[in-house]
N, C-alpha and C positions, 0 to 999 in steps of 0.2 A: 504493500500500500504506500510505502514511502516514495517509491518511484512515481506512482500515479499522482500523489499529492504534489510532488515536485513539478511534474509536467503541467498540472492544472494551475499552479501558482506562477508559471512562466508565460502565461498568455499576455497579449498586449491590450487587454480590456477594450477591444473593438469588435463589435458585432459585424461579422462578414455577411454579405448578401446571400450566400448559399443557405438554403433551407432544405436540407436533405430529408427524404423519407426514411423511415426506420429500416427498410430493406436495403437502401443505399448505404446506410451507416454500418449495418451488419456485414454487408458484402465487403466494404472497405476494410473492416477489422479482420475478417476471416481470410482475406486475400493475402495478408502480410503478417500473420501471427501477432495481432494486437490483442487488446483486452477490453472487456466491457465490465463495468462495476455498477452496482445499484445502491442507492441510498434513499432515505426518507426525507427529502427536502434538505439536503446538506447545504448549509450556507457557504458560499464562495465569494470572497471579497473582490468583486469586479464592478466598481461603482457605475461606470458608464453603461455597461451592458445591463446591469440591474435596473438602472433608470429606464432604459429602453424597454425593459420587460414589465414595467409598472411597479417595481419595488421601490420603496421610499427610504430604505435604510442602507443602501449601498451593497447589499448582498443578493446575488442570484441564488435561487433555490434549486439545487441540482438533484435530479432524481436518478439519472444515469449518466455515466461518462464513458465514451468510447474513444480509445486511444489506439489508432493504427500504428503499426511499426513505421518508423521514419526510414526513408530511403537512404541507402548508404551514401555518406558524404553530405547529406542534407544539413542545413543549419536551422531549419524550421520544419514544422509539420502542422497539418490541420488536425484538430481534435473536435469531437462532437459531444454536445451536452444536451440531455433532455432536461428542460427547465420548466419551472412554473412561469406562465405568461398570462397575467391578468385573469387568474382563476382556472385557466386551461393549462395545457402543456404543449411544448413543441421542441423539436430538435433545432439546435443552433450550431454554427461553426465558428470556431475561434482559431487563431494562429498561435501556436506554442513554440517557444524557443528552446526548451529542454527536449533533446532528441534521444535520450537514453533508451535502451531496450527495457521495456517494462514487463516483458513476458519471457523470462529465462527459465525454462523447465528442462532440467537434466542436461543442459549444455553449458560448457565453460566458455565464457566470453573472454577474448584476449585483449 
């Protein structure tokens, strides 16, 4: 979980125009050995995004986070969050600058 928290905290707090469907998010994650985690409205301090989602306290309420594997040599990656949006929910896309491998199972990374 520490790697995921690091990736989430490395975003640029800017809501990208991409509004993916859940199938697109799951395909992006499964294509590159990424991870999906679920929470019950976990607060994430991204004030600009939170304001765009109708939150008044500077925290987006994250229900799921999808973190695809970063491409080799990449310095950024897109991550996807299922967030509360004015009483509903939707997937949003953010750019993250932490590109560490968050899904290392049985492999030694050099």
